[in-house]
N, C-alpha and C positions, 0 to 999 in steps of 0.2 A: 674358215675365213683366212685371209692372207695375213702374213706378217706385215707390220706397218710399213716396212721398207718396200714391200711389193704391192701395197694397196693403191687404189686410185688416188692420184694426187689431190683431187677435189674432195676427197672424203671428209677432211677436217678443215676445209677452207673457210667455213663460216664460224669456226669455234672462237669464242672470246673468253671463255672461262673453263677451268679444269678443276674437277673435284676428285680427290684421291681417297680411296679406302686406306686405312692405316695398317692393320696387321695383315701380313702376307703380301702387301703391296709396297709399303714404305719400310717396314721393319719385319724381321723374321718372326713368324707366328709361333713356331714351336719352341724356339729357344726362350722366348719371353713367357709364354703361357702354360706350357706343359708342366713345368715345376710348380706353378701356382695351383693348377687344378689337381695335380697329383698329391700335393700336401693337403688340400681340402678333403680329398677322398680318403687319404690315410687317417686323417684326424677324425673324420666321421666314423670310420671303421673302429678306431680305438675307443670310441664312445661306448662301445660294448653292446652285447646282446644279439648281435646278428653276424655270425662268422662269415657269411657270404657277401656282406654288403660292399666290401671293397671291390670285388669283382663286378657285382651287378650295378653299382653306382657308376663305376668307370665305364661300363657298357652304355648306360643311360646317357652319360655325358659325352661319350665318344672319345675317351682318352684311354689308351692301352699301350703297353710296351714302350713307354717314353715317346709316343707319337699321338697325333690326332688321327682318328680313323676317318675314312672317306665319309663325307656327310655329317661330320661331328657337330652337334649343337654347340659345343664349347668353342668351336672355331669361329662361329658366326653370330651367335645369339647375344642379346643384351644381358646385363646383370640380372634384371628382373625376370626375364624369360628363363634364364638358367636356374635361378632360385626356385621358380615354379616347377621346373622339370625335376630338380633334386628333391624338393619337398613332396611332390607327387609320387616319385618313385619310393621314397621312404614310407609314405602312407600306404602304398600298395603292398609293401612288405610288412605291414602291421605296426609300424612305429606310431606312437602317439604324436599328435601335433606339437606338443610342448617338447618332447624329446627330439623330434626331427629338427625343429627350429633351433634348439640349443646346440645340437651337434653341428648343424650347418654354420651357425654363428661362430662356434669354436674353430671350425675349419677355416673360415674366412679370416679370422683374427690370427691364426697360426701361419697362414699362407704368405709367401713372398714371391716376387717375380724373379725370373731368370734375367739374363743380360738383354739389354735393348740393342739389337744388332741391325744397323741399317742394311737394306738390300741394295747395295751399290752406293754410288755417290749421290745420296738423296739430297743433301744440302746444296751441292753443286748444281744438280739438275733443277731444283726448285729455284735457285738463284737465277739460272739461265732463263727459265720460263717466266719469272716474275715481272720482267720488263715488258712482256707481250700479252700476258693473260692474267685475269683474276684467278687466284688459287684458293682452294678450299679443301677441307677434309670432312668426310662423312664416315663415321665408325659406330659400331655397336658398343664400344667401350664407354665407360662413364666419363663425364667431363673433367673431373679433377685429374684423373690419371692421364687422359688424353692431352690436356694442356701441358702437364709436366713432361710428357714424352716428346711433344713438339719442341719444347725448349731443349731437351736433351739431344734431339735430332738436329738442332740448329736451324729450324725452319719456322719457329713461332712468329717471327716478325714478317715472314713472307706470306702467311696465310691470313686471308681477310674474312673467312667464314668457316665455322666449324659446327657440325651437327653430331651430337652424341646420343647414345642409347638411353640416357636418363634425362634427356631434355623435355620429354613429355609431349612432343608434337610429332610422333611417328617414329617407327623403327623399320629398318630394312626388312622386307622389300617394298614397304609402302612408299608411294611417290613423294609424299610430303617431306621425306628425308632430303630430297634434292630440290623440291620446289621452294622450300624456305630459303635455300642458298641462291637459287636463280633469281628470286624476287629481291633478295638483298643486293644483288648485283644489277638489278634492272635489266636482266637478260631473259630471253625466251629459252625454254628447255632445249630447243634445237641448236642453240648457240653454246651449249655446255657439254663438255665431255666428262664422263665418269670413268675413272681408271681403277680397276679392282681385280681380285684374283679368284672370286668365287661365283657360283651360279646365283647366289643371293644378290651379289653386286650387279650381275647382269640383269636379273629380274627387276632390281630397283631402277636401273637406268631405263629399261624398256617401259616400265610403268610410268616413269616420269617424262618420257619422250626425249631423253638425252642420248647422245652417241655413247658407245661403250668400247673401251679398249681393255683387253684382258692382259694381265701379267702372268706369264707362264714360263718359269725358269727351267722346265724340263727339256728333254731332247727335242731339238727343233723339228726332227723328222716325225715326231709323235706328239702333235699338239693335243692339249687336254680338251675335255668337253667344253669348258668355259671358253677356251681359245677358239674352238670351232664355232661357238655360238656368237662370238663377238663381231663387231665391225672390222676389227683387226686385232693383232696381238703383238706383244713385245716380251722379250726375255726379262727385262727390268725397266724401271722408269727412265733409266739413262738413255734408252733408245728414243725417247720422245724428243731429244734435242740433238742427237748426233749419232754417228755410227757406233752401235754397240756390236753385239754378235749378229751381224747381218745388216746393220744400219737402218735407222728409221728417223724421221724428222717431221715435226709439226711445221706447217708453213711459216717461213720467216716473215712473211708479209702481214700475218695476223696481228691485230693490235686490240687494246681495250679502249 
């Protein structure tokens, strides 16, 4: 699919609300989360009794070599889903339910986040969009952490709807993730744009009937799979309001 700057000008003409994924779209995914999961994995390994667990649990969660592996569950799944993956993996390796739960709890308690690094001028972009569109965030992260990060990013007051992985009313790629937001805005799904960086984000938008723009910071001559599947793509959210690397812009006539 084309870069937003090269897309049909009518592509987003009906858009009245924009929902953003958080990690990998508004903030750097790996700098924030790789240290967190690496500490959990190393703490579980230190719990003892399984010399291979650090390597196998890292593989199960998709975290290796200081990066998220392609298709990593840790990059897209909710807290509850990841706990189930980790506990299931430990059970497969013969850990008792009590030992697995205790080790994982110790890992979570020991873990800390890396730096929260905005992907470009997130606050400036959201400020520019806020006068013309309803703005929301849909993430697999839990609500407490999400609300704290929106404050740190300087956009908490600009976002009128948030859906989180522990809200209990759907997780990506279920359409309810976006439908709850569209209803709160009294908009139809076709009037809402979802902006994200993963195929899970793409699938969520498609299931809900929303437009989808992919964030792909890689070489522009080699669009990613999610960029190719999207209605259009941008290198960063900054391109939604002005010329970024190549220039793209949502219609200035759109309003809420």
